[in-house]
TITORDREN-925638 format. One record per residue (C-alpha): x, y, z; residue in three letters. Coordinates in nm, 2 decimals, decimal comma. Layout:
> X/Y/Z/ALA
...
END
This chain:
> -0,01/0,03/-0,01/UNK
> 0,14/0,34/-0,09/UNK
> 0,26/0,57/0,18/UNK
> 0,04/0,88/0,25/UNK
> 0,29/1,18/0,16/UNK
> 0,27/1,52/0,37/UNK
> 0,50/1,76/0,26/UNK
> 0,60/2,08/0,46/UNK
> 0,83/2,33/0,30/UNK
> 1,00/2,61/0,54/UNK
> 1,03/2,47/0,92/UNK
> 0,99/2,75/1,12/UNK
> 0,76/2,82/1,37/UNK
> 0,44/2,75/1,21/UNK
> 0,58/2,49/0,95/UNK
> 0,67/2,27/1,32/UNK
> 0,31/2,29/1,45/UNK
> 0,16/2,23/1,08/UNK
> 0,37/1,92/1,07/UNK
> 0,28/1,79/1,44/UNK
> -0,05/1,87/1,36/UNK
> -0,06/1,67/1,01/UNK
> 0,19/1,43/1,01/UNK
> 0,07/1,18/1,25/UNK
> 0,02/0,84/1,02/UNK
> 0,20/0,98/0,75/UNK
> 0,57/1,02/0,61/UNK
> 0,62/1,37/0,66/UNK
> 0,86/1,54/0,37/UNK
> 1,00/1,82/0,55/UNK
> 1,21/2,10/0,34/UNK
> 1,38/2,40/0,46/UNK
> 1,67/2,62/0,34/UNK
> 1,88/2,60/0,60/UNK
> 2,03/2,26/0,65/UNK
> 2,11/2,32/1,03/UNK
> 1,74/2,46/1,11/UNK
> 1,61/2,15/0,90/UNK
> 1,81/1,86/1,07/UNK
> 1,73/1,97/1,39/UNK
> 1,37/1,97/1,32/UNK
> 1,38/1,64/1,17/UNK
> 1,54/1,51/1,43/UNK
> 1,29/1,61/1,69/UNK
> 1,00/1,50/1,51/UNK
> 1,18/1,16/1,43/UNK
> 1,25/1,15/1,82/UNK
> 0,86/1,25/1,86/UNK
> 0,78/0,92/1,68/UNK
> 0,72/1,09/1,33/UNK
> 0,82/0,92/0,96/UNK
> 1,01/1,22/0,84/UNK
> 1,27/1,26/0,54/UNK
> 1,43/1,59/0,50/UNK
> 1,54/1,79/0,21/UNK
> 1,71/2,12/0,13/UNK
> 1,53/2,33/-0,11/UNK
> 1,56/2,70/-0,23/UNK
> 1,22/2,76/-0,34/UNK
> 1,32/3,07/-0,56/UNK
> 1,49/2,75/-0,77/UNK
> 1,26/2,58/-1,01/UNK
> 1,54/2,33/-1,04/UNK
> 1,53/2,25/-0,66/UNK
> 1,17/2,28/-0,64/UNK
> 1,12/2,01/-0,90/UNK
> 1,40/1,76/-0,75/UNK
> 1,19/1,83/-0,42/UNK
> 0,88/1,73/-0,60/UNK
> 1,00/1,42/-0,72/UNK
> 1,18/1,32/-0,46/UNK
> 0,83/1,34/-0,23/UNK
> 0,60/1,20/-0,55/UNK
> 0,95/0,90/-0,56/UNK
> 0,85/0,81/-0,15/UNK
> 0,49/0,79/-0,23/UNK
> 0,14/0,95/-0,27/UNK
> 0,18/1,33/-0,23/UNK
> -0,16/1,41/-0,03/UNK
> -0,08/1,73/0,14/UNK
> 0,15/2,01/0,01/UNK
> 0,22/2,28/0,27/UNK
> 0,42/2,58/0,18/UNK
> 0,53/2,84/0,46/UNK
> 0,86/2,92/0,36/UNK
> 0,93/3,30/0,32/UNK
> 1,09/3,62/0,38/UNK
> 0,98/3,91/0,60/UNK
> 1,01/4,28/0,51/UNK
> 1,29/4,29/0,79/UNK
> 1,49/4,02/0,64/UNK
> 1,55/4,13/0,32/UNK
> 1,58/4,34/0,03/UNK
> 1,28/4,41/-0,27/UNK
> 1,46/4,15/-0,50/UNK
> 1,48/3,85/-0,26/UNK
> 1,13/3,93/-0,13/UNK
> 1,02/3,93/-0,49/UNK
> 1,19/3,62/-0,57/UNK
> 1,12/3,44/-0,24/UNK
> 0,77/3,53/-0,15/UNK
> 0,63/3,54/-0,52/UNK
> 0,84/3,35/-0,75/UNK
> 0,87/3,08/-0,45/UNK
> 0,50/3,06/-0,43/UNK
> 0,48/3,03/-0,79/UNK
> 0,69/2,73/-0,87/UNK
> 0,58/2,52/-0,58/UNK
> 0,22/2,53/-0,70/UNK
> 0,35/2,42/-1,05/UNK
> 0,58/2,16/-0,98/UNK
> 0,35/1,99/-0,69/UNK
> 0,06/2,04/-0,90/UNK
> 0,21/1,79/-1,12/UNK
> 0,26/1,52/-0,87/UNK
> -0,03/1,58/-0,60/UNK
> -0,27/1,24/-0,56/UNK
> -0,59/1,23/-0,63/UNK
> -0,81/1,38/-0,31/UNK
> -0,50/1,56/-0,20/UNK
> -0,48/1,91/-0,15/UNK
> -0,22/2,20/-0,07/UNK
> -0,21/2,49/0,13/UNK
> 0,01/2,81/0,10/UNK
> 0,05/3,07/0,36/UNK
> 0,03/3,42/0,24/UNK
> 0,00/3,68/0,48/UNK
> -0,28/3,96/0,60/UNK
> -0,03/4,22/0,42/UNK
> -0,22/4,12/0,13/UNK
> -0,55/4,27/0,26/UNK
> -0,36/4,60/0,35/UNK
> -0,20/4,66/0,03/UNK
> -0,38/4,86/-0,26/UNK
> -0,57/4,62/-0,50/UNK
> -0,37/4,55/-0,79/UNK
> -0,55/4,73/-1,11/UNK
> -0,70/4,41/-1,32/UNK
> -0,47/4,40/-1,62/UNK
> -0,18/4,35/-1,38/UNK
> -0,37/4,11/-1,19/UNK
> -0,47/3,89/-1,49/UNK
> -0,05/3,89/-1,57/UNK
> 0,05/3,79/-1,21/UNK
> -0,20/3,50/-1,18/UNK
> -0,14/3,35/-1,56/UNK
> 0,26/3,46/-1,65/UNK
> 0,45/3,12/-1,67/UNK
> 0,67/3,11/-1,34/UNK
> 0,99/3,13/-1,57/UNK
> 0,90/3,49/-1,72/UNK
> 0,73/3,60/-1,40/UNK
> 1,01/3,82/-1,23/UNK
> 1,06/3,97/-1,62/UNK
> 0,74/4,13/-1,58/UNK
> 0,75/4,54/-1,60/UNK
> 0,54/4,54/-1,31/UNK
> 0,76/4,30/-1,11/UNK
> 1,09/4,57/-1,17/UNK
> 1,20/4,60/-0,78/UNK
> 1,26/4,98/-0,89/UNK
> 0,89/5,00/-0,88/UNK
> 0,86/4,91/-0,47/UNK
> 0,96/5,17/-0,28/UNK
> 1,08/4,90/0,04/UNK
> 1,02/4,56/0,12/UNK
> 0,75/4,63/0,31/UNK
> 0,54/4,73/-0,04/UNK
> 0,72/4,43/-0,21/UNK
> 0,60/4,21/0,03/UNK
> 0,21/4,31/0,07/UNK
> 0,23/4,32/-0,34/UNK
> 0,38/3,96/-0,35/UNK
> 0,13/3,82/-0,11/UNK
> -0,19/3,98/-0,30/UNK
> -0,03/3,82/-0,59/UNK
> 0,04/3,51/-0,42/UNK
> -0,38/3,47/-0,40/UNK
> -0,40/3,55/-0,78/UNK
> -0,16/3,26/-0,84/UNK
> -0,36/3,04/-0,61/UNK
> -0,68/3,09/-0,78/UNK
> -0,51/3,01/-1,15/UNK
> -0,37/2,71/-0,99/UNK
> -0,66/2,57/-0,85/UNK
> -0,77/2,51/-1,19/UNK
> -0,46/2,25/-1,29/UNK
> -0,50/2,11/-0,95/UNK
> -0,85/2,02/-0,99/UNK
> -0,76/1,85/-1,33/UNK
> -0,55/1,58/-1,13/UNK
> -0,89/1,59/-0,85/UNK
> -0,69/1,81/-0,63/UNK
> -0,72/2,12/-0,41/UNK
> -0,51/2,42/-0,36/UNK
> -0,59/2,70/-0,09/UNK
> -0,43/3,00/0,13/UNK
> -0,41/3,08/0,47/UNK
> -0,34/3,47/0,54/UNK
> -0,19/3,46/0,88/UNK
> -0,20/3,81/1,11/UNK
> 0,05/3,88/1,34/UNK
> 0,19/3,52/1,48/UNK
> 0,42/3,45/1,78/UNK
> 0,71/3,28/1,55/UNK
> 1,09/3,43/1,53/UNK
> 0,99/3,60/1,21/UNK
> 0,63/3,80/1,34/UNK
> 0,86/3,90/1,64/UNK
> 1,10/4,06/1,45/UNK
> 0,82/4,27/1,26/UNK
> 0,69/4,36/1,62/UNK
> 1,02/4,50/1,74/UNK
> 1,11/4,64/1,34/UNK
> 1,02/5,03/1,26/UNK
> 0,60/4,93/1,22/UNK
> 0,61/4,78/1,57/UNK
> 0,38/5,08/1,70/UNK
> 0,12/5,03/1,39/UNK
> 0,12/4,63/1,45/UNK
> 0,07/4,68/1,81/UNK
> -0,22/4,92/1,79/UNK
> -0,40/4,64/1,51/UNK
> -0,37/4,35/1,78/UNK
> -0,54/4,62/2,07/UNK
> -0,81/4,71/1,79/UNK
> -0,88/4,33/1,65/UNK
> -1,12/4,09/1,81/UNK
> -0,88/3,85/1,97/UNK
> -0,69/4,12/2,11/UNK
> -0,34/3,85/2,05/UNK
> -0,10/3,78/1,88/UNK
> -0,19/3,44/1,72/UNK
> 0,03/3,09/1,77/UNK
> 0,17/2,88/1,51/UNK
> -0,10/2,64/1,66/UNK
> -0,39/2,86/1,54/UNK
> -0,26/2,83/1,20/UNK
> -0,16/2,44/1,23/UNK
> -0,53/2,38/1,29/UNK
> -0,66/2,62/1,03/UNK
> -0,43/2,38/0,77/UNK
> -0,57/2,09/0,87/UNK
> -0,91/2,20/0,82/UNK
> -0,82/2,29/0,45/UNK
> -0,63/2,01/0,40/UNK
> -0,91/1,74/0,54/UNK
> -1,29/1,61/0,42/UNK
> -1,44/1,90/0,55/UNK
> -1,33/2,15/0,32/UNK
> -1,36/1,92/0,00/UNK
> -1,58/2,17/-0,11/UNK
> -1,32/2,47/-0,10/UNK
> -1,04/2,56/-0,36/UNK
> -0,84/2,85/-0,48/UNK
> -0,95/3,09/-0,21/UNK
> -0,80/3,24/0,09/UNK
> -0,89/3,21/0,43/UNK
> -0,79/3,51/0,66/UNK
> -0,67/3,40/1,01/UNK
> -0,56/3,74/1,16/UNK
> -0,77/3,74/1,51/UNK
> -1,02/4,05/1,33/UNK
> -0,72/4,25/1,26/UNK
> -0,82/4,38/0,87/UNK
> -1,19/4,35/1,01/UNK
> -1,09/4,63/1,27/UNK
> -0,91/4,85/1,01/UNK
> -1,17/4,83/0,73/UNK
> -1,45/4,96/0,96/UNK
> -1,26/5,25/1,14/UNK
> -1,20/5,10/1,47/UNK
> -0,82/5,18/1,39/UNK
> -0,75/5,45/1,21/UNK
END
């Protein structure tokens, strides 16, 4: 009987929580850019009884992502794919944000869309930043959704000089992710699989903490205070939402985004936060 494979790309705080939540009874394939972090997380999960294969991946490289997809498919049936890897605005300049947070998602959608098993599902971790960024013009949105991945960063609208800073590029990339997922839901659907996104709010991970301590700290804390939840999210919050979207209860959901932000966007859009 073929093994059920659950792939988790990016083993930071959210990736680890998701792997623990969905990994029981599956063969986990963990992937990350950082070999040291990957080895430590893989060992920890093996020590807890999970079956784990680990692989280094550069999500901005088509060859690297294709190799990861092929490796996962060679082990068994790829039933779940979760992409959490990304760079925050405080971690990288504009070109790197576009390469990892936008192209990286496009490549994962492409390559795992070729190997995901019928009945399988995927989740891409986006960001509530997509909801704070001005809406992308319709003609640009179509280009972002449908341009082949190997041509994506050559689009004039993605010239790094068009972005004022990494935060601007990050919000744009995350909104573009949602467009790519809508388009990918068609090709994944042809294989009998589903693909969706989750847009987390401020989550208590090292990346989230860096943002809370960064130049936008006052704004971010004000958003949290104005939200329904009045707290930062936890990796477990995102893991639970991911498990829902991967599972049979979400069988009629594809090509959409689940905003998991504690009510921050609602507070902003209804004037609770100026």
